[in-house]
N, C-alpha and C positions, 0 to 999 in steps of 0.2 A: 351460759353461751360459750362455745369453743372458739378460740382466735382462728382467724382466716388464715389459710395456708399462704405462704410466700409463692408467687409465680415467677417463674425464671423465663426470659425472653426479651424480646425488643420491641420497643414502642414503634407506632407507626411513624412518628417523626422521625425517629433514628434510622429507619428504614429507607424513608424517602430521602433524606441527607444523603445516606450511603449511595443510594442509586444515582442520585444527581451528581455526586463527586465521580463515580465511576462513569457516568455519561460524558462529563466534561472531558475527563482524560482520555476516554476513547475518541472523542471528537479532536481532540488535538493529536492523539497518536496515529490515528488511521491515515490522515492525508500524508503523514511524514513516512510511512511505510510504502504507501501506494506511490508515491512519487518517485521513490528508488527504483521500483520495478518499472515505471514508464520510462525513467531515464534509460536503463538498461535496455529496454526494447527499442528506444529511440536510436540508442548507439548502434544496436544490432542491424537496425534497418540501414542506418546510414553506411555502416561497413559494407553490407551487401550491396547498395546502390553503387557505391565507389567500386566495388569489384566488378559489378556489371559494366560499368563506365569503361572501365581498364579494359574488359574483355572485349568490348565492343571496338575500342580504339584499336586494341590488339588485331583483330579481325579484320578491320579496315586497312591497317598498315600491311599486313600480309597480303591482302588482297590486291592492294596497289602496286605491291613489289612484281606481282605476275604478270 
């Protein structure tokens, strides 16, 4: 009887642990990245709204001077 050849690879337990760790890291990292984009968008919207308020105020001021 010949000896069984060694099989190289990962066990199911190792794969499950690796996928679980990656899922936890992704769950922590994704909100951190998306909140930065949300803050940038909020800032851009606020700047635009401020510019629109300024333009309206200037328009009314010019119209009142005439």
